[in-house]
N, C-alpha and C positions, 0 to 999 in steps of 0.2 A: 759762623761764630755766633753764639747767642749773647744777648745783653746781659744776662745774669744766670747764675746756676743754682740759686738758693732751693728751689724746688727739687732739682736734680740732687743737691746735696742732702736733703732732708731724707730722701728715699735711697741714698747711697748708691746712685747710678750716674753713668756718664750722660752728657747731653746727647750722645749719638746712640743712646740705648734703644732697643726694640720694644715693641708693645708687650711681647713676652716677658722680657726683662723686668719691665715696669710691674706687670702682674705678679710676678715672683717676689719682687721687692716689697710691694705692698702687702702681699699675703703674710710674709714674714714678719713685717713691722707692725701691721694691724693686730695680729694675734699676740704679739709680745707686749704691746703697749695698750691693749684694749682694757677699758676701765674694770672690767671684771677681774683682770689679773693684776693691773697696776692702777689702783684708785687715785694715786697721787700724779699720774702721768697723763691727766686729761688734756693739757695744753699740747703735749707732744702728739697725742692721738689726733688732735684736730689738725696739727700741721701736716701730720702724714696724710691725712684724708684730703686736705685741700690740695697738696702737691699732687696727689695721684688723680683727682678728679679733673685738674688742669691738663696734666700731661697724658692722661689716657685719652683725651678727646683731641683729635688731630687738629681741628680749627683753634681751640684754646691753646694748644701747645705751639702752634704757629705764631699766635699773638704774644704768648709769653716769651717765645725765643727772640721776637723781634722788639719787643717793648718792656718786657720785665713784669713783675707782679703789679706795678702802677697800671700798665695797660689792661690787665686783666680786670682790676677794680673798676677802672674807668668804662670798660665794657659792659660791667654789671651795674652801672649807675653809680659808682663812687661808694665810698664808706666801707669797702670790703664786702658789699652784699653779693648775692648770686651764688653763694656756695651751698651745697646740700648739707643736711645734718650728717655729721660724722657717723652716726649710728645708722642712718638710712643708707649711706653709701656702703657701709659694713654689710648690712643686710642684703643689699642688691649684689654685692660681690660673692658673698658667701651663701645666700639663700636662694639664687636663681631668679632674682629681680622682684620688682615691687609688684608684679602681677599675681603673686601667690595669695590673693584673697587678703593682703594686708598682714599676713602672718610672717613672722620673723623670728630669729633666735635670739633677739635682745631680750636680756633679762630685765624684769621689771621690779620696781621697789615693792618690798614686803613690809606690811605693818602688822605688828604684834601689840596686843593690848595685855598690859602688865598690871594686875591688882596688887595695891600695897596697903599696908596697914597705917593707922594714924601714928603708931609708934615709929614706923620706918620713916615716915615723913617728917616727924619731929626730930628724930636723932640722926637721921641718915642711915644708909645701909648699902649693901652690895649683893645683888642677886644674880643667879646664873640663868641663862636662858638658852634653850636649844632651838636652833633655827635651820631651815633648809633653803637652799637656793639653787636655781639652775645656772650652770656655768658651761662655758664651751668646751667640748670634749678634746682632751688633749691628744688622745690616741690617733684620731682622724683629722685634727686641726679644724673641726667644724664642718667638714666636708659630708660626714655621714657614711662615707665608705672609702675603699681604696682609691688611690689617684687614678683618675680616668673612668672610674666606675660610675660616676654620677653624670647621667646624660639629660639633655633637655627633652621633655616629652613632646614626641612628634605629634601627638593628636592635637594638643593646644598651643604648640610651639613655645612652650614656656611660660604662657600666660596664667595657667591654672584654670582657664575658663574656655568653654567652647560656645559658639554662637550658631544658633539655628534660625533660618529665615523661613517665616511662614507667611504665605499669601492670604490676606484677609478678603479682599475683593480684587478683581482685575485692576491692576495699576496701583495697589496698595500692599505693602508687605510690613511684617512686624519682625523685629530682631529679638530673639529669646536668648538670653545668656544664662547658661548654667554651669555648675562645677564640673570640670572635666573628670570623667568617670575613670580614665585610664591611670591618672596620677592622683586622684583625690584631692585636686586643687593645689598641689604642691608646685606644678609647674616643671618637675624634674622626676627621674625614676632612678632607682638603684637596684640592680639585680640583687635578689635576697642572698645570694651566695657571697656577694662582695660588700654586704653592709658591715659597718664597724661593729665588732661584737661588743665593744664597750658601751656604746650608746644605742646600739640596734637601729642605726640609721637616723636617729632623732637629732644629732648634731649637738645635743647637749645632754649634760648628766646632772643629776641631783647630788649635791653635797650637804652634809650636815656639820654644823660647827656650834660650839658652846661659847657664848659671848657673856662678858660681865656688864651687868647694868649697875651703873652707880646711881643711887637714889640720893640726891643731895638734900641737906636740910631745907626744909621750907618750899620745896617743889610744890607746884600747883596741879590741881586736877587737870587731866588732859595734856600736861606738858610733854614734850616729845624730846627724845635722844635720838641722834642720827648716828648710824654705824655704817662704815664703808668696808665692804668684804669683796 
């Protein structure tokens, strides 16, 4: 018996589920509620991430099963701390880990400068702006290739870097870290024939969208409008 099932319910799995079932549930829900696809579901995405972070860790899962969410929070020092960033967890799951030279599929904010006339500032206006953004590839669900085609690089063991030990003088050595040449620092490899044809193994694609920018009367120089896409 478990003390509470809230985390299991968030992922839509039973308390008796296996690690593979947890991974499948997280993959499906994380892709569905990722902010790139559902900008208004940020809180849901956060809940999914926290639930998976706890249940995918055997020790944290044991603590949760025995004491519930409160036991997890107390173990992290109280106040709900101790959780990874939902985006970092997503990157680790889909991108092969944090060892990939800090690279990730996370899309960044894009800033566009729009010049306007004094007349537009005085009277107000609506302008159209063409923007591009990287989004997770729907065809491969951010994997970069067919299911099972993405493998951890054996040369760097998924870290994206290799370490060479060089002896300076007897009894003193130097560790030299370099980008893994076999995977280019990605930490993983995809056979060219198995790469996703839609994104060419990049895991993200570029999309273009036309947005309407409303210039309100009396707007000031440098004022910003925020758009969620």
